[in-house]
C-alpha positions in Angstrom: 0.0 0.0 0.0 1.3 3.4 -0.9 1.6 5.8 2.1 -1.1 8.5 1.9 1.4 11.3 2.6 2.9 10.7 -0.8 -0.2 10.8 -2.9 0.0 14.5 -3.5 3.4 14.1 -5.1 2.2 12.0 -8.0 4.0 9.0 -6.5 2.9 5.5 -7.5 4.2 1.9 -6.9 5.7 0.3 -10.0 5.7 -3.3 -11.1 9.4 -4.3 -11.3 8.6 -6.8 -14.0 7.3 -4.1 -16.3 9.1 -1.3 -18.2 9.5 2.0 -16.3 7.0 4.6 -17.6 8.5 7.4 -19.6 7.0 10.0 -17.3 9.0 8.7 -14.3 11.3 11.3 -12.9 12.2 9.9 -9.5 12.7 6.2 -8.5 13.0 5.0 -4.9 15.1 1.8 -4.8 14.8 -0.2 -1.6 16.4 -3.6 -2.1 19.1 -5.8 -0.6 22.3 -4.3 -2.1 24.4 -7.3 -0.8 22.4 -9.8 -2.9 24.5 -10.4 -6.0 21.4 -11.4 -8.0 19.7 -8.2 -7.1 22.7 -6.1 -7.8 23.0 -7.7 -11.2 19.4 -6.9 -12.0 19.9 -3.3 -11.0 23.0 -3.1 -13.2 20.9 -4.4 -16.1 18.2 -1.9 -15.3 20.6 1.0 -15.5 21.3 0.0 -19.2 17.6 0.1 -20.2 16.0 2.6 -17.8 15.0 6.1 -18.8 18.2 8.2 -18.6 16.3 11.1 -17.0 15.1 9.1 -14.0 16.5 10.3 -10.7 17.3 7.4 -8.3 17.1 7.6 -4.5 18.4 4.5 -2.7 17.3 3.5 0.8 20.2 2.1 2.8 21.0 1.1 6.4 22.3 3.7 8.9 26.1 4.3 8.7 26.4 1.5 6.1 29.4 2.5 4.0 29.3 -0.6 1.8 25.7 0.0 0.8 26.5 3.7 0.3 29.3 2.8 -2.2 27.2 0.2 -3.9 24.3 2.6 -4.3 26.6 5.2 -5.8 28.0 2.7 -8.2 24.5 1.8 -9.3 23.6 5.3 -10.1 22.1 6.7 -6.9 21.8 10.5 -6.9 20.8 10.5 -3.2 20.6 8.0 -0.4 18.3 8.0 2.6 18.6 6.0 5.8 16.2 3.2 6.8 13.8 2.9 8.4 11.9 5.4 6.3 8.9 7.3 7.6 6.2 8.8 5.3 7.3 12.3 6.4 11.0 11.8 5.7 10.3 10.2 2.3 8.0 13.0 1.3 10.6 15.5 2.3 13.4 13.9 0.2 11.1 13.5 -2.8 10.2 17.2 -2.7 13.9 18.1 -2.4 14.7 16.1 -5.5 11.8 17.7 -7.4 13.1 21.1 -6.5 16.6 20.2 -7.6 15.4 18.7 -10.8 13.3 21.8 -11.6 15.5 24.6 -10.4 19.1 23.5 -10.2 19.3 20.3 -12.3 21.1 22.2 -15.1 24.0 23.2 -12.8 25.8 19.8 -13.0 25.1 19.6 -16.8 26.5 23.1 -17.4 29.6 22.4 -15.3 30.2 19.0 -16.9 29.9 20.6 -20.4 32.3 23.4 -19.5 34.7 20.8 -18.0 34.6 18.6 -21.1 35.3 21.7 -23.3 38.3 22.6 -21.1 39.6 19.1 -21.4 39.0 19.1 -25.2 40.8 22.4 -25.5 43.8 21.1 -23.4 44.0 18.0 -25.6 43.9 20.2 -28.8 46.5 22.6 -27.4 48.8 19.6 -26.6 48.4 18.1 -30.1 49.2 21.6 -31.6 52.2 21.9 -29.3 50.9 25.2 -27.8 50.6 26.0 -24.0 47.6 24.6 -22.2 45.3 27.4 -21.1 45.6 26.9 -17.3 43.2 29.7 -16.6 40.4 27.9 -18.5 41.3 24.7 -16.5 41.1 26.7 -13.3 37.7 28.2 -14.2 36.3 24.8 -15.2 37.5 23.4 -11.8 35.7 26.2 -9.9 32.5 25.4 -11.8 32.8 21.8 -10.9 33.5 22.5 -7.3 30.5 24.8 -7.1 28.2 22.2 -8.6 29.3 19.5 -6.3 29.1 21.7 -3.2 25.5 22.6 -4.3 24.1 19.3 -5.5 26.5 16.6 -4.2 28.7 14.0 -5.8 25.9 11.6 -6.7 24.4 14.2 -9.0 27.7 14.9 -10.6 28.5 11.2 -11.2 25.1 10.6 -12.7 25.3 13.6 -15.0 28.8 12.7 -16.3 27.7 9.1 -17.0 24.8 10.3 -19.1 26.4 13.1 -21.0 30.0 12.0 -21.6 31.8 8.9 -22.7 35.3 7.3 -22.8 38.4 9.3 -21.8 36.5 12.5 -21.0 34.0 10.6 -18.8 36.9 9.1 -16.8 38.6 12.5 -16.3 35.3 14.2 -15.2 34.5 11.3 -12.8 38.0 11.4 -11.2 37.9 15.2 -10.9 34.4 15.1 -9.3 35.3 12.4 -6.8 38.6 14.2 -5.9 36.7 17.5 -5.4 34.0 15.9 -3.3 36.6 14.2 -1.1 38.5 17.5 -0.6 35.3 19.3 0.3 34.0 16.7 2.7 37.4 16.4 4.5 37.7 20.1 5.1 40.6 20.8 2.8 41.4 24.5 2.1 40.0 26.2 -1.0 43.5 26.4 -2.4 44.0 22.6 -2.1 40.5 21.9 -3.5 41.5 24.1 -6.5 44.8 22.3 -7.0 43.3 18.8 -6.6 40.5 19.7 -9.1 42.9 21.1 -11.6 45.1 18.0 -11.2 42.1 15.9 -11.9 41.3 17.7 -15.1 44.9 17.5 -16.3 46.0 14.1 -15.0 45.4 12.1 -18.2 46.4 14.8 -20.7 49.3 12.5 -21.8 46.7 10.1 -23.2 46.4 12.4 -26.2 49.4 10.5 -27.7 47.8 7.0 -27.2 46.3 5.6 -30.4 42.5 5.5 -30.3 42.5 1.8 -31.2 44.3 1.1 -27.9 42.1 3.5 -25.8 38.9 2.1 -27.3 40.0 -1.6 -27.5 37.5 -3.9 -25.8 39.0 -6.4 -23.5 42.5 -6.8 -22.3 45.5 -5.0 -23.8 48.6 -6.8 -24.9 51.8 -6.2 -22.9 53.1 -3.9 -25.7 49.9 -2.0 -25.8 49.9 -1.5 -22.0 53.4 -0.3 -22.2 52.2 2.5 -24.5 49.4 3.4 -22.0 51.9 3.5 -19.2 53.8 6.3 -20.9 50.9 8.8 -20.5 51.8 10.2 -17.0 55.4 11.1 -18.0 54.2 12.4 -21.4 51.6 14.6 -19.7 54.1 15.8 -17.1 56.7 16.7 -19.7 54.2 18.7 -21.7 52.9 20.7 -18.7 56.1 21.2 -16.8 57.6 22.9 -19.9 55.1 25.7 -19.6 56.5 27.0 -16.3 53.1 28.3 -15.0 51.6 25.2 -13.3 51.8 24.5 -9.6 54.4 21.8 -8.7 51.8 19.8 -6.7 49.6 19.6 -9.8 52.5 18.5 -11.9 53.4 15.8 -9.3 49.8 14.5 -9.5 49.9 14.3 -13.3 53.2 12.4 -13.2 52.6 10.1 -10.3 48.9 9.3 -10.1 49.8 5.7 -10.9 52.4 5.3 -8.1 51.5 3.1 -5.1 52.6 3.2 -1.5 54.5 -0.1 -1.8 56.6 1.1 -4.7 54.9 -1.1 -7.3 53.5 1.7 -9.5 54.8 3.7 -12.4 56.6 5.6 -13.9 59.1 6.1 -11.1 58.3 3.4 -8.6 57.9 5.9 -5.7 57.0 4.6 -2.3 54.9 6.1 0.6 57.4 8.7 1.9 57.9 10.2 -1.6 54.2 10.6 -2.5 52.4 13.8 -1.2 48.8 13.7 0.0 47.4 15.4 -3.1 48.9 12.7 -5.3 47.7 9.9 -3.0 44.2 11.3 -3.1 44.3 11.6 -6.9 45.5 8.0 -7.2 42.6 6.7 -5.1 40.1 8.8 -7.0 41.6 7.6 -10.3 41.0 4.0 -9.2 37.5 4.8 -8.0 36.7 6.5 -11.3 37.9 3.5 -13.2 35.6 1.2 -11.1 32.6 3.4 -11.8 33.0 3.9 -15.6 32.5 1.7 -18.6 36.1 1.6 -19.6 37.0 -0.2 -22.9 40.6 -1.2 -22.3 41.9 -3.3 -19.4 45.5 -4.0 -18.4 46.9 -7.4 -19.5 
């Protein structure tokens, strides 16, 4: 039975065995996120569901595992169980307001970010300096969007509107920015981390598209080419002389690991500053969330 408090919102129960109506704007998902079969069904649902649907996931209190799973499955917001009629109505109204009044904020910021990335790639191909002011401005827009609407809104927007390398860069940038904001980092460090996110894969401009877009695993030779991108990006940007050293470090070392097993320089924990460590974690998280074509051998 549908709670009476929700009737005024145009809310209705849906049959999970039938297609989602095209008019559906908000979906409340309340399922066992630790059930592999259910998670698989939700992943399949993401592929065929209406792209404009806004998903709210109900999860247990302080349940980080469910929070991460919900985010990976496309949640734009999570609410804590048990759910009362009043609380659910409040969250639905908040999402309606966001969709109607501020929904374009994330789209606009993502589009500006994608354009800044495209321009930086074009400038790199043309052997001209990357416009760091444009990268900085795009980073500010992304930070403002995430501060306003949250990371789930950003992730969902980027998944819908952008693909391939640009999607990955925008995902990583957003995750890094949200981490910095939620851990109380300074505005200066948020700006540096966001810019590092936007620039971290600029060296991929020299990787052939047939490798970047290759489905399945790469050969050892192909992966060796991919592994050149941090150093290639660093060499390009460091030659300009106007980019913060911490940003350059993140570009060069975002594939280094604390145990020294990363590349290109095999750095270990004492040699890796916090900004680069954060960027590395966010790079991995972004790769887990995206639909990446290539995979290491």
